[in-house]
N, C-alpha and C positions, 0 to 999 in steps of 0.2 A: 626156441627163442625167436622172438619177433625180429623182423627186418625193418630198417629205416632207410627210406629211399628219397633222394632228391632228384627230381626230373627236370630236364632242360631240353626242350625240343625232342629230338629223336635219340637222346642220350640220357643215361641215369647213373647215379652213384649210390650204391647201397652199402650200408654198414650193418654187420651182423656178427654173431658168435662172439660177443664180448666176454672176456674172462679177466678177472683181476687177481693179483697176488698181493697180499698185505705185507706191511713191514713186519708185523707180528701176528702170528696165526690167532684167529679167534676174535680179532678186533673188528668192530663195526666201522663202516666208512660213511662219511658225509659228502666228501668230494674225492676227486681222483688224486688229490694231493695226499690223501690218506693211504694211497696204494704205492707199492714199490714198482709194480708192472701192471700195464693195462694192454692186453692183447685183443685183437679183433681181426675180422676179415673185411675187405672192401671189394666190392664187385663194381667194375666200370663197364657199362654196356653202351656202345655207340653203334646204332643200327643193329646189325646182326652179330657183331663181334663183341665178345665178352672177355674182359681181362680180370684176373683175380689177384688181389694184393693180400699177402699174409703179413700183417703188421706184427713183428716180433721183437725187433731190437730197440727201437725208440718210437713208441706210439705217439701219434700226433693229434688224434681226434679231439681230445679234450682241450687243445689249444685253438682249434678252428673257430669256435664261437667267439672267444675273446679277441682273436686276431681280426675277425670280420667286424666286430663292434669298433675296434680301434681304427680300422681302415675307413669305415664309414664316417667316423667322427674326426678323422685326421684333418687338421687345417692345411690342406695341400697348397692352397694359394699363397699362404704365408710361410709355410715350412717345407714345402715340396721343391722339387727342381723345376726351374723354368726351362722347358724343352724347346719351346718355339715362341718367338716374338717377331712376327713377320708382317710385312705389308705386301700384298700380292695384287696382281692385275686381275680383275678390274677393281682396284681400290678396296680390297678387303683387308681388315686388320684382324690378326688371329694370334692368340696367346694360348699356350698349352702348358699346364703344370702337371707334374708327375710324382707319384709316390709308390714305393714297392715294399712288400713285406713277404718274407719266406717263413714257412713252417716246415721244418725238415730236420732229420737227424744230421749228424756231421757230414756223412758221405752220401745222402739221399738214397740210402739202400732200400728201405722198406717203401716209403711213400713220401713224396714232397708235394707241397702246395705253395704256389706263388700267387699272391694277390697284388693286383696293380690298379691304381686309380688315376684316371686322367680327368682333369677339369679344363674345360674349354671356355674361352671368351672369343666370340666372333662378331664382327659388325662391319658394315660398309662404312667407308670413311665419311660419307655425307649423312649418316644416320646418327641419332643421339643414343638410341638404345643398343645395349650390348646383349647379345644372346649368350646365356651361360648354360652349359650342360656338363653333366658328370657321367663318366662311363667307367665300368670296371671290367677287368680281364682276369681270368683265372687260368693257371697252368697246374695240372695235376699229373703226376707221373710216378714211375718206379724205375730205379736203376739198380737191380739186385746184383748179387755176386755173379761171377762168370758161370758158375754151374747152373744158374737160372737165367742165363742171358736171353733165352727165347721169350721171356716175359717182360723185357724192357719195353716201356711205352711212355708217351707223353700225350696228354689231351689238353689242347689250348682252346680256351673258350673266350671269344670276343663278345663285346656288347652286352655284358651281364648287367642287369639293373640292380639297384639297391634292394628292391623287394626280393629278387631271387637270391641275392647274397644273404639277406636276413632269413629267408626260407632254409637255406643250407645250414646256417647257424642253429636254427630251431631243430632241424633234423638231427644234427650232431649232438646237441644238448639233450634232446629226448633220449637218444641212444645211450649216451653216457649216464644220465640219471637212472634209466631203467636197468642198465648193467649194474650200477651201484646197488639198486634195490634188490636185484636178483642175488648179488653177492651177499648182501646183508641177510636176506631170507635164508640162504645156505648156512651162514654162521649161526643164526638163531635156531635153525633146525638141528645143527650139530650140538648146540648147547643143551637142548632138551634131551 
């Protein structure tokens, strides 16, 4: 089976070995909602270190693309938290709004992802124009049971652009769609 990789600097996140279990044997699937379970492996590589996540209990991959889309389009300046509204020396005015979303099982056992969005407004008090920027942060990790405690890890990624977030959504969406096609091919082969 093909691998699906999202690269960010000297790190990568790879999805592969997708397997689906239907609600009823022999039924074709159009989305992951047609499946009872969706299992897969995730490899996280940062420089020379690789961590493997076996997603078994509460798969999250198919929620990632929807969550990224929701995060990008979230009206953070009107519905987010105002973290900072300060006037600092020498006469800078700065406002920071914040929104966070988590994609995880109840206990973060297999894999969790936290998406954060920061929207900034900065200007010098004597200037008319306000400089607005948006920044995203992602935290990806695994906190498995005690018997697997040597595989606990968290990867915190600062300064992610909207384009890189959309790229991750595309990688996950392609992985999910191809896994569904592979599952359907297996069902059609069994029927023949």
